[in-house]
C-alpha positions as CSV (number, residue, x, y, z in Angstrom):
1,X,75.2,48.7,55.7
2,X,77.2,50.0,58.6
3,X,75.3,50.8,61.8
4,X,75.1,54.4,62.9
5,X,76.7,55.4,66.2
6,X,73.8,56.7,68.3
7,X,72.7,57.1,72.0
8,X,69.9,55.2,73.6
9,X,67.9,58.5,73.8
10,X,68.1,58.9,70.0
11,X,67.1,55.3,69.4
12,X,64.1,55.7,71.8
13,X,63.0,58.9,70.0
14,X,63.3,57.2,66.6
15,X,61.3,54.2,67.7
16,X,58.5,56.4,69.1
17,X,58.4,58.2,65.7
18,X,58.2,54.8,64.0
19,X,55.0,53.9,65.7
20,X,56.2,52.3,68.9
21,X,54.6,53.2,72.3
22,X,56.5,53.1,75.6
23,X,54.8,50.5,77.9
24,X,57.0,51.0,81.0
25,X,60.5,51.8,82.2
26,X,62.5,49.9,84.8
27,X,65.5,51.8,85.9
28,X,67.4,52.9,82.8
29,X,65.7,50.4,80.5
30,X,62.7,51.6,78.5
31,X,60.3,49.0,77.1
32,X,58.3,49.7,73.9
33,X,55.7,47.9,71.9
34,X,54.3,48.4,68.5
35,X,50.5,49.0,68.5
36,X,49.7,46.1,66.2
37,X,52.3,43.7,67.7
38,X,52.9,42.0,71.0
39,X,56.7,42.0,70.6
40,X,58.6,43.9,73.3
41,X,61.6,46.1,72.5
42,X,64.0,47.1,75.3
43,X,66.2,50.2,74.9
44,X,68.8,51.0,77.6
45,X,69.5,54.7,78.2
46,X,72.7,55.4,80.1
47,X,73.0,59.2,79.9
48,X,74.2,60.3,76.5
49,X,76.5,57.3,76.0
50,X,76.5,55.8,72.6
51,X,75.0,52.2,72.3
52,X,77.5,49.4,71.5
53,X,77.0,48.1,68.0
54,X,75.8,44.7,69.3
55,X,73.2,46.3,71.5
56,X,71.9,48.4,68.6
57,X,71.8,45.4,66.3
58,X,69.8,43.5,69.0
59,X,67.3,46.4,69.3
60,X,66.8,46.5,65.5
61,X,66.2,42.8,65.5
62,X,63.7,43.0,68.2
63,X,61.9,46.0,66.4
64,X,62.1,44.2,63.1
65,X,63.9,47.2,61.5
66,X,66.9,47.4,59.2
67,X,69.8,49.8,59.6
68,X,68.6,51.7,56.6
69,X,65.1,52.2,58.1
70,X,66.6,53.4,61.4
71,X,68.8,56.0,59.5
72,X,65.6,57.2,57.7
73,X,63.8,57.7,61.0
74,X,66.7,59.4,62.7
């Protein structure tokens, strides 16, 4: 499935709805962790700019989500 074109803000909001909690932010990068997991997910937020497809793919891999699951959450 093709990845959606979304901004970092929308991805951050979607991950928060999916059960992730923000642990900290360093500059424009927000770090999230799922409650039952120790894996860290980093989401860059650069204004309202859309994330490059490779960056979005990396975030989904870190979060162990598929493109379909992200679209459902959005």
